[in-house]
Each structure stands twice: as structure tokens, then as C-alpha cells.
C-alpha positions as CSV (number, residue, x, y, z in Angstrom):
1,M,-32.5,-10.6,-16.8
2,D,-31.8,-7.8,-19.3
3,A,-28.7,-7.3,-21.3
4,S,-27.2,-4.6,-19.0
5,T,-27.4,-6.7,-15.8
6,K,-26.3,-9.9,-17.6
7,G,-23.1,-8.1,-18.6
8,N,-22.1,-7.8,-15.0
9,V,-22.7,-11.4,-14.1
10,E,-21.2,-13.2,-17.1
11,P,-17.3,-13.2,-17.1
12,K,-15.8,-11.4,-20.0
13,E,-12.3,-10.8,-21.4
14,S,-10.3,-9.1,-24.1
15,T,-7.0,-10.5,-25.2
16,T,-4.3,-8.4,-27.0
17,N,-0.6,-8.7,-27.6
18,G,2.2,-6.2,-27.0
19,S,5.8,-5.6,-26.4
20,V,7.7,-3.7,-23.7
21,T,11.4,-2.9,-23.4
22,V,12.6,-3.3,-19.8
23,E,16.0,-1.9,-19.0
24,G,17.1,-2.4,-22.6
25,H,15.5,-5.9,-23.2
26,A,12.4,-6.4,-25.4
27,I,9.7,-8.7,-24.0
28,S,6.6,-9.7,-25.9
29,Y,3.5,-10.5,-23.9
30,R,-0.1,-11.5,-24.0
31,A,-2.5,-9.2,-22.1
32,V,-5.9,-10.2,-20.8
33,A,-8.3,-7.7,-19.4
34,G,-11.3,-9.4,-18.0
35,T,-13.6,-10.4,-15.1
36,L,-14.0,-13.5,-13.0
37,T,-17.3,-14.2,-11.3
38,L,-17.2,-15.4,-7.6
39,K,-20.1,-17.5,-6.3
40,N,-21.7,-17.6,-2.9
41,A,-22.3,-20.8,-0.8
42,K,-25.4,-21.6,-3.0
43,D,-23.3,-21.4,-6.2
44,E,-25.0,-18.2,-7.2
45,P,-23.1,-15.2,-8.8
46,A,-22.1,-12.9,-6.0
47,A,-19.2,-10.7,-7.2
48,S,-17.4,-9.8,-10.4
49,M,-13.7,-9.0,-10.0
50,F,-11.9,-7.2,-12.8
51,Y,-8.2,-7.9,-13.6
52,V,-5.5,-7.2,-16.1
53,A,-3.0,-10.0,-16.6
54,Y,0.2,-10.0,-18.5
55,F,1.9,-13.3,-19.6
56,Q,5.4,-13.3,-21.2
57,N,5.2,-15.0,-24.5
58,G,7.4,-18.1,-24.9
59,A,8.1,-18.6,-21.2
60,P,7.3,-22.0,-19.7
61,T,4.5,-21.4,-17.3
62,A,5.5,-24.1,-14.7
63,G,8.6,-22.3,-13.5
64,R,7.5,-18.7,-14.4
65,P,6.6,-16.7,-11.3
66,I,3.2,-14.9,-11.1
67,T,2.5,-11.9,-8.9
68,F,-0.9,-10.5,-7.9
69,F,-1.0,-6.8,-7.4
70,Y,-3.6,-4.6,-5.7
71,N,-3.7,-1.1,-4.1
72,G,-5.3,-0.2,-0.8
73,G,-7.7,2.3,0.6
74,P,-9.8,0.4,1.3
75,G,-11.5,1.7,-1.8
76,A,-8.7,2.0,-4.3
77,P,-8.5,0.0,-7.6
78,A,-5.1,-1.2,-8.9
79,A,-4.6,1.7,-11.3
80,Y,-1.8,3.2,-9.3
81,L,0.5,0.1,-9.3
82,H,-0.7,-0.7,-12.9
83,M,-0.2,2.7,-14.5
84,G,2.3,4.2,-12.1
85,A,4.7,1.3,-11.3
86,F,4.8,-2.0,-13.2
87,G,2.5,-2.2,-16.2
88,P,4.1,-2.3,-19.6
89,M,2.9,1.2,-20.2
90,R,3.0,3.9,-17.5
91,A,1.7,7.4,-17.1
92,R,4.6,9.8,-17.1
93,I,4.2,12.5,-14.5
94,A,6.4,15.2,-13.1
95,D,8.2,14.3,-9.9
96,I,7.3,16.5,-6.9
97,A,4.9,18.7,-9.0
98,H,1.3,18.6,-10.1
99,A,1.0,16.7,-13.3
100,P,0.4,18.9,-16.4
101,P,-3.2,18.9,-17.7
102,P,-4.3,16.2,-20.1
103,P,-3.4,14.6,-22.4
104,Y,-1.3,12.5,-20.0
105,P,1.5,10.8,-21.9
106,L,1.6,7.0,-21.8
107,V,5.2,5.7,-22.3
108,N,7.0,2.4,-22.5
109,N,7.7,1.4,-18.9
110,D,11.4,0.7,-18.7
111,Y,10.8,-0.7,-15.2
112,S,7.9,-3.1,-15.7
113,L,8.3,-6.3,-13.7
114,L,7.6,-8.5,-16.8
115,D,11.2,-9.3,-16.9
116,A,10.9,-11.2,-13.5
117,T,7.3,-12.3,-13.3
118,D,3.9,-12.6,-15.0
119,M,1.6,-10.0,-13.5
120,V,-2.1,-9.7,-12.5
121,F,-3.5,-6.4,-11.4
122,I,-6.8,-6.8,-9.4
123,D,-9.6,-4.3,-8.6
124,A,-11.2,-5.1,-5.2
125,P,-15.0,-5.4,-5.2
126,G,-16.6,-2.0,-5.3
127,T,-13.6,-0.4,-7.0
128,G,-12.6,0.1,-10.6
129,Y,-14.7,-2.3,-12.7
130,S,-15.2,-4.8,-9.9
131,R,-18.7,-5.1,-8.4
132,V,-20.6,-7.0,-5.7
133,L,-23.4,-8.5,-7.8
134,T,-26.3,-7.4,-5.8
135,P,-29.8,-8.2,-7.1
136,D,-30.0,-5.0,-9.0
137,L,-27.0,-6.1,-11.0
138,G,-28.5,-9.5,-11.7
139,G,-26.7,-11.5,-9.0
140,K,-27.2,-12.8,-5.4
141,G,-24.3,-11.0,-3.7
142,D,-24.4,-8.9,-0.5
143,T,-21.9,-6.1,0.1
144,K,-21.5,-7.2,3.8
145,D,-19.9,-10.4,2.4
146,Y,-17.1,-8.4,0.7
147,Y,-16.7,-5.0,2.4
148,G,-14.5,-5.8,5.4
149,I,-11.0,-6.9,6.4
150,D,-11.7,-10.6,6.6
151,E,-14.4,-10.6,3.9
152,D,-12.1,-8.9,1.5
153,G,-9.3,-11.4,2.2
154,R,-11.7,-14.3,1.5
155,A,-12.7,-12.7,-1.8
156,F,-9.1,-12.2,-3.0
157,S,-8.3,-15.8,-1.9
158,A,-11.3,-17.1,-4.0
159,F,-10.2,-15.0,-7.0
160,I,-6.6,-16.1,-6.9
161,Q,-7.6,-19.8,-6.7
162,K,-10.0,-19.4,-9.5
163,F,-7.4,-17.5,-11.6
164,L,-4.8,-20.3,-11.0
165,S,-7.2,-22.9,-12.3
166,K,-8.3,-20.8,-15.3
167,Y,-4.8,-20.2,-16.5
168,G,-3.1,-23.4,-15.3
169,R,-0.7,-21.7,-12.9
170,W,-1.0,-23.8,-9.8
171,N,2.6,-24.9,-10.0
172,S,4.0,-21.4,-10.6
173,P,6.0,-19.5,-7.9
174,K,3.4,-17.2,-6.4
175,Y,3.7,-13.7,-5.0
176,L,1.4,-11.1,-3.4
177,F,2.2,-7.4,-3.9
178,G,0.1,-4.9,-1.8
179,E,0.3,-1.2,-1.3
180,S,-0.9,0.7,1.7
181,Y,-4.1,-1.0,3.0
182,G,-2.9,-3.8,0.6
183,G,-0.6,-4.6,3.5
184,M,-3.6,-5.6,5.6
185,R,-5.0,-7.5,2.7
186,S,-1.8,-9.3,2.0
187,S,-1.5,-10.4,5.7
188,V,-5.0,-11.8,5.8
189,L,-4.8,-13.2,2.3
190,A,-1.5,-15.0,2.9
191,L,-3.0,-16.8,5.8
192,D,-6.2,-17.6,4.0
193,L,-4.3,-19.1,1.1
194,E,-2.0,-21.0,3.5
195,N,-5.1,-22.5,5.1
196,A,-6.4,-23.4,1.6
197,S,-3.0,-25.3,1.1
198,V,-1.7,-22.7,-1.3
199,D,1.9,-21.9,-0.4
200,L,3.3,-18.6,-1.4
201,N,6.9,-17.9,-2.3
202,G,6.8,-14.3,-1.2
203,V,4.8,-11.3,0.0
204,I,5.9,-7.9,-1.2
205,L,4.7,-4.9,0.8
206,L,4.8,-1.2,-0.3
207,S,4.1,1.5,2.3
208,A,2.1,-1.1,4.3
209,E,-0.7,-0.6,6.8
210,L,-0.6,-3.4,9.4
211,N,-1.9,-2.2,12.7
212,I,-4.2,0.8,12.9
213,A,-3.4,1.3,16.6
214,M,0.1,2.5,15.5
215,R,-1.4,5.7,14.1
216,P,-0.8,8.7,16.4
217,D,-4.1,10.4,15.3
218,L,-6.0,7.9,17.5
219,E,-4.7,9.6,20.7
220,S,-8.2,11.0,21.5
221,T,-9.6,7.5,21.5
222,N,-6.5,5.7,22.7
223,P,-4.8,7.9,25.3
224,S,-1.7,6.7,27.1
225,I,-0.5,4.8,23.9
226,D,2.5,7.0,23.0
227,V,4.7,4.7,20.9
228,P,3.1,5.8,17.6
229,Y,4.4,9.4,18.2
230,A,7.9,8.1,18.6
231,L,7.6,5.8,15.5
232,N,6.4,8.7,13.4
233,F,8.9,11.2,14.5
234,P,11.7,10.2,12.2
235,S,9.5,10.7,9.1
236,Q,8.6,14.2,10.4
237,A,12.3,14.9,10.9
238,A,13.0,13.6,7.3
239,I,10.5,16.1,5.9
240,A,11.9,18.9,7.9
241,W,15.3,18.0,6.7
242,Y,14.1,18.0,3.1
243,H,12.5,21.4,3.3
244,G,15.5,23.0,5.1
245,K,13.8,23.5,8.4
246,V,16.6,21.8,10.4
247,M,19.3,24.0,11.8
248,N,22.9,23.0,10.8
249,K,21.3,20.6,8.3
250,P,23.5,17.4,8.0
251,T,24.6,16.5,4.5
252,K,23.4,12.9,4.6
253,L,19.8,12.1,5.4
254,E,20.4,8.6,6.6
255,D,22.9,9.7,9.3
256,F,20.4,12.4,10.4
257,L,17.6,9.8,10.6
258,A,19.8,7.4,12.7
259,Q,20.1,10.2,15.3
260,A,16.4,11.0,15.1
261,E,15.5,7.4,15.6
262,K,17.7,7.1,18.7
263,F,16.2,10.3,20.2
264,A,12.6,9.2,19.3
265,M,12.9,5.8,21.1
266,G,15.1,7.2,23.9
267,D,14.6,10.6,25.5
268,Y,11.4,11.4,23.6
269,L,9.5,8.2,24.3
270,T,10.7,8.3,27.9
271,A,9.2,11.8,28.3
272,L,5.9,10.8,26.6
273,N,5.6,7.8,28.9
274,A,6.0,10.1,31.9
275,G,2.6,11.6,31.1
276,T,1.6,14.4,33.5
277,T,4.5,13.6,35.9
278,L,7.0,15.1,33.4
279,D,8.8,18.1,35.0
280,P,8.1,21.4,33.1
281,A,11.8,22.1,32.7
282,A,12.4,18.6,31.3
283,K,9.4,19.1,29.0
284,R,10.8,22.3,27.6
285,H,14.2,20.6,27.1
286,I,12.5,17.8,25.1
287,A,10.6,20.3,23.0
288,E,13.9,22.1,22.2
289,E,15.4,18.8,21.2
290,M,12.4,18.0,19.0
291,H,12.7,21.4,17.3
292,A,16.3,20.5,16.3
293,Y,14.9,17.5,14.4
294,D,11.4,18.4,13.2
295,G,11.7,22.2,12.8
296,L,8.5,23.0,14.6
297,P,8.5,26.0,17.0
298,V,9.2,25.1,20.6
299,D,6.0,26.9,21.8
300,Y,3.9,25.0,19.3
301,L,5.4,21.7,20.6
302,L,4.7,22.6,24.2
303,K,1.1,23.6,23.3
304,A,0.7,20.2,21.6
305,N,2.0,18.5,24.7
306,L,4.9,17.1,22.7
307,R,2.4,15.1,20.6
308,V,2.0,16.2,17.0
309,D,0.1,13.9,14.7
310,D,0.9,13.8,11.0
311,A,-2.0,16.0,9.7
312,Q,-1.0,18.7,12.2
313,F,2.7,18.4,11.2
314,A,1.7,18.6,7.5
315,H,-0.2,21.9,8.2
316,E,2.4,23.5,10.5
317,L,5.8,22.9,9.1
318,L,5.5,25.4,6.3
319,S,2.7,27.5,7.8
320,D,4.9,30.7,7.8
321,S,4.6,30.6,4.0
322,G,0.9,29.6,3.9
323,E,1.8,26.2,2.5
324,L,1.3,22.6,3.7
325,T,3.3,19.5,3.0
326,G,2.0,16.3,1.4
327,Y,0.6,13.7,3.8
328,Y,1.5,10.8,1.6
329,D,4.7,12.4,0.4
330,G,6.2,15.3,2.4
331,R,8.3,16.5,-0.5
332,F,5.1,17.8,-2.2
333,T,3.7,21.2,-1.2
334,G,0.5,23.1,-1.8
335,A,-1.3,26.1,-0.6
336,A,-3.3,25.7,2.6
337,L,-7.0,26.3,1.9
338,D,-7.4,27.7,5.4
339,P,-4.2,28.9,7.1
340,L,-6.0,28.9,10.4
341,N,-6.8,25.2,10.4
342,E,-5.1,22.9,12.8
343,Y,-4.8,20.1,10.3
344,A,-3.9,19.9,6.6
345,D,-7.1,20.2,4.6
346,H,-6.0,18.4,1.4
347,D,-3.0,16.4,0.2
348,P,-0.8,17.8,-2.5
349,L,0.4,14.4,-3.7
350,T,-3.0,12.9,-4.4
351,D,-4.0,16.3,-5.9
352,A,-1.0,16.0,-8.3
353,V,-1.3,12.4,-9.5
354,D,-4.8,11.0,-9.1
355,S,-6.2,12.3,-12.4
356,A,-3.2,11.3,-14.4
357,Y,-3.2,7.7,-13.2
358,N,-7.0,7.2,-13.5
359,S,-7.4,8.9,-16.8
360,A,-4.4,7.1,-18.3
361,Q,-5.8,3.8,-17.0
362,L,-9.2,4.3,-18.6
363,D,-7.7,5.4,-21.9
364,Y,-5.4,2.4,-21.9
365,L,-8.0,-0.2,-20.9
366,H,-10.5,0.9,-23.6
367,G,-8.0,1.9,-26.3
368,T,-5.1,-0.4,-26.1
369,L,-6.5,-3.4,-24.3
370,K,-9.9,-3.2,-26.1
371,F,-11.9,-3.9,-22.9
372,D,-15.6,-3.0,-23.3
373,A,-17.1,-2.1,-20.0
374,D,-20.7,-2.1,-19.1
375,E,-20.1,-0.4,-15.7
376,T,-18.9,3.0,-14.7
377,Y,-15.3,2.9,-13.5
378,I,-14.9,3.8,-9.8
379,P,-11.5,5.5,-9.4
380,F,-11.8,5.6,-5.6
381,N,-14.7,4.4,-3.4
382,T,-14.8,7.0,-0.6
383,D,-17.7,5.2,1.1
384,L,-15.5,2.2,1.7
385,N,-12.6,4.3,2.8
386,R,-14.3,6.8,5.2
387,N,-17.5,5.2,6.3
388,F,-17.2,2.6,9.1
389,D,-20.8,1.6,8.4
390,H,-19.7,0.4,4.9
391,W,-16.4,-1.3,5.8
392,N,-16.2,-3.9,8.6
393,Y,-12.9,-3.3,10.5
394,K,-13.6,-6.0,13.0
395,H,-11.0,-8.7,12.5
396,V,-10.8,-12.3,13.7
397,E,-7.2,-12.9,14.6
398,P,-5.8,-16.4,14.1
399,G,-6.5,-18.6,17.2
400,V,-9.0,-16.1,18.7
401,G,-12.2,-17.4,17.2
402,Q,-14.1,-14.1,17.3
403,A,-13.7,-10.6,16.2
404,I,-11.9,-8.3,18.6
405,P,-13.4,-4.8,19.0
406,N,-11.3,-2.4,17.0
407,G,-9.1,-5.4,16.2
408,T,-7.5,-3.9,13.1
409,N,-4.1,-5.6,13.7
410,V,-3.1,-8.1,11.1
411,L,0.4,-8.8,12.4
412,P,-0.7,-12.1,14.0
413,D,-2.0,-13.2,10.6
414,L,1.3,-12.4,8.9
415,A,3.2,-14.2,11.6
416,A,0.9,-17.2,11.4
417,A,1.4,-17.4,7.6
418,M,5.2,-17.2,7.9
419,S,5.2,-19.8,10.7
420,E,3.0,-22.2,8.8
421,N,5.2,-21.7,5.7
422,P,8.7,-21.1,7.1
423,R,10.1,-20.6,3.5
424,L,7.8,-17.6,2.9
425,K,9.9,-14.5,2.2
426,L,8.8,-10.9,2.9
427,L,10.1,-7.7,1.3
428,L,9.0,-4.3,2.7
429,N,9.5,-1.2,0.5
430,T,9.0,2.1,2.3
431,G,9.7,5.8,1.8
432,Y,11.4,8.2,4.2
433,Y,8.9,11.1,3.5
434,D,5.6,9.2,4.0
435,L,3.5,10.6,6.9
436,A,0.6,8.3,6.3
437,L,2.6,5.1,7.0
438,P,6.0,6.1,8.3
439,F,9.0,3.9,7.5
440,Y,10.3,3.5,11.1
441,G,6.9,2.4,12.3
442,E,6.6,-0.2,9.6
443,V,10.0,-1.7,10.5
444,F,9.2,-1.6,14.2
445,Q,6.0,-3.6,13.6
446,L,7.7,-6.3,11.5
447,Q,10.4,-6.6,14.1
448,H,7.6,-7.4,16.6
449,L,5.9,-10.2,14.7
450,P,4.8,-12.9,17.1
451,M,6.7,-15.7,15.6
452,D,10.0,-17.6,16.0
453,D,12.8,-15.0,15.9
454,R,14.7,-17.1,13.3
455,L,12.0,-16.2,10.8
456,Q,13.1,-12.6,10.9
457,A,15.8,-13.7,8.5
458,N,13.1,-14.1,5.9
459,I,12.3,-10.4,6.0
460,S,14.2,-7.8,3.9
461,Y,13.8,-4.1,3.7
462,A,14.3,-1.4,1.0
463,F,14.2,2.3,1.7
464,Y,13.6,5.1,-0.7
465,P,14.1,8.9,-0.7
466,T,10.4,9.4,-1.6
467,G,7.0,9.1,0.1
468,H,4.1,6.6,0.0
469,M,4.2,6.0,-3.8
470,M,7.9,5.8,-4.5
471,Y,7.2,5.0,-8.2
472,D,6.2,8.6,-8.7
473,S,10.0,9.2,-9.0
474,E,11.6,7.6,-12.0
475,T,14.9,7.1,-10.1
476,S,13.1,5.4,-7.2
477,L,11.0,3.4,-9.6
478,K,14.1,1.9,-11.1
479,A,15.4,1.1,-7.6
480,L,12.0,-0.4,-6.7
481,H,12.0,-2.6,-9.9
482,D,15.5,-3.8,-9.2
483,N,14.8,-4.6,-5.6
484,V,11.6,-6.5,-6.3
485,A,12.9,-8.3,-9.3
486,R,16.0,-9.4,-7.3
487,F,13.7,-10.5,-4.4
488,I,11.5,-12.6,-6.8
489,V,14.4,-14.3,-8.5
490,A,16.1,-15.1,-5.1
491,S,13.0,-16.3,-3.4
492,H,11.8,-18.8,-6.0
493,S,15.3,-20.2,-6.5
494,A,16.3,-20.4,-2.8
495,P,18.3,-23.4,-1.6
496,A,16.4,-26.3,0.0
497,S,17.9,-25.4,3.4
498,A,16.1,-22.0,3.5
499,G,14.0,-21.3,6.6
500,P,14.4,-22.3,10.2
């Protein structure tokens, strides 16, 4: 084994010290940037997972909470939550605008979560500096053992258990924090840990993916399932409201959305459920009502058969000016590459922030944290995200025993974890202007978890006037910090009578 491959297999770490001021209070900490090596069933090195951990200096570890953070994709490293949301330093970007060109300023994060919890930011295998240790990297790993819904959950479960042993944190209050696809990971992971006799105190979701069947863009492969259109409609209405496309625009967004939700789950869903039996006059009436909320032309809505998915909406809402809205945050706008397209051809939000977060992450890891990497950093693994041959979406739901075709629904896993651990608390953070994972759909799914209704009391919700990544807005980042910190403090100091 030569030196370059050995560097991937052997765990390594760099330890530094720092200080952050969180909402006026100075906190000193120890930072560890490193890797942990996971083994296969033959005790051979199979994967190397990169992490950055922050431990508050002087805090007793036994009662100090610890939270594990990861982004989604699949294919995204933890750079977004690390450098955008909760790390002690964050990349300062312009809200609702493309970030200025480099250098990207790194500033003290006034809203780091170090005031409430120690933090561990984890890159999934195949992202950032994490790798499956295939033979060419000196290991015995196989990508099929890591690239999939269930496989990924098992990898994170093994990492967390190894981390708890390495740092002596088995008796600490424990939390998971997942963004986007991280919602699927959190659901599978929470149950995997529960089955390994590791109770969690809380699961924190941010713009969470939970059931892919709830996407309206699957209509061509899943006709007659119309609920997703109704669940996504309030987010489309919110974005139309934001851009002034609503006639007689109400002053308060929340009041407007309450009306949109009532219409979506009432007259609109009833019309969709009627299918081809819907009377033409009734169909036009519904299109006119939709127009009053989502701002799209009535003729366009009729041509779309009242069913407009999110990429179509992002392209159409501002088409009269040659612009499209953001898919992950409808407040953002950008020029359409092809105004004649049916769908949005790029996303103004990711265009605006990706370079800033990833460039800042690399500068910080190498400069401030002194981590010497042997590998090339993978800012986003598109093969895992877009290639079904590379990521296994077949999921074995609890109690089923075998993978269900297209079974990308982890709600049963989350329900099972909460049922087996009735003191487990859940916090959903969601933005009004997110087309990718609309707020109303996320709430609807959590309200349909297959578990004792009394456990719904363990779920709390926080809404933000932003999109998918509410930490892009400093105002919403403060609210996010305060909501999550309050949740952590409450859930690890809950009275003994908590839970059904």
C-alpha cells in the first residue's frame, strides 16, 4: 500500500481551539476535523467518513447535548449547514441576491448552536472528504454497501456509535439534524439507532424529504395521485404573493396562506379527484380561483389540466419578463436560459450560494482548522443525486422484510422510532417559499404518521418567510437558532411524565 492510499484508510484528525460570540455571549471551544474509518463484516476498512466536531470548553460532557448535522441530496456534504447555518464561522452572503465574487467573507456566527449543544458536521460517503474505501483507495469497501437509502442509514448509525465511543459521549443527550434528503436519512437513522439501543432525545428536520410519492412531478409515472398538487399549491401561492402576482394582494402572508390551504384541500382537490368527469364550466371556475392565488394565466392552467408542477411554475410565473423564480427559494429570480422551455432550466438560489459555501468551507478547513486532505473535495456528487443506477432508492420499511418497489417513503420508519421511544421529540423547520419541499406537504405528511395519535404532541413546527435554506437570511437564521436551541433545551430537560 503506497502513502497516497494509506492516507485514505488510516483515520486522521486536526485539533484547534477557537472562540465564538453567540448572541453576545463568548464561548470557547475545541474543534476537531478528522475522519473515522468504518469496517465491513470481515473487519476490513470499508469507508472513511469526514467530520468536523465542536466541543464547548469547560462544559461537563455527561449532561452536554451533542447534535449530528448533515445535508441531503443525496450527494451533498455538510458544508451548507456548517458554513451557512451553525458553525462558529459562517460565510456571509447577500440575501435574495447572487453572492458577490470571491473573496467570500467569513464572519463570527452570532447564531452558532454552540450555546445549546456540541456539534458534529458529517459528510456522507462519496461527498466532501468522505470516501468508500474501494480497493483502488487501499480498502475493501463496495459502493453498493453505502449508496442507498438503507445503506446510507446504516453507515451513519455506525459512524455515530463509533464517534460516541471515541469521545466518551454515550450518556450525552443526542440529536439528529438533517436538511432536505437528510429528512429521509434522519428517519431511517433514528430507527437504526433505536434498534441498536441508542435512544435519541430529538430529531430536527429542515425542509425535509420524507416521501417521494408526494412530489407532483411524478404525475407521468403515478397518474391519479393528485394530493401532491394540492399540498404544493400553497407554496406556489406564497411565491405569487411575494412577487406581487396576486390581485388585491392581502397584507399578511399567513392569512393569505390559510385561505390558499382551505381552497387547495377543498374545491381544488375535489376538482382534481373528479378526473375527466369534471364539467368544463366547473373546470374553468377552478382555474379562475387558482389564478386568484397563484397568479398564473387561466388559459395556461386549463392547458395544464389544472396540474402545474413546481418546475413549470418556476418557469411560468415571471415569464412575461423573461425570468424564472428559484426552485429552492421562490424569492430568488434569474434569467431563463430558454424562455420557450416548459420547465425552469436552472435554479437561481443554488447559482447564488453554492460557490460561496463550498469555497468558504475549503478555505476554513485548510486554513483555520489545519486539516490536511489527501483527497479532492467533492462539493456535490451529481452521480448519487441524479443517477438511479448509483443510488439505491429501494427501501425496506419496518415490519415488511423486503424492499418495496419505488418504496421511497420513510414515514413508517420515523413513526416506528417515535413509537419505540415515546419520549423522542421532533421539530420541523420549513420555509413558505420552497417549491422543492413545500411547507404544507411536510406538515401533512407528519400529521399522517402511522403511530398513536398521542405522539403527535411530540412534534413541533417552525415556519419561516424564506425558502429551502432559511439560514440564507440572517433574520431567519436568528429565528432558526432560537427555535432549535429552545427545542434542545426543552427536550433534554423534559419532565419524567413526557410522552404517552
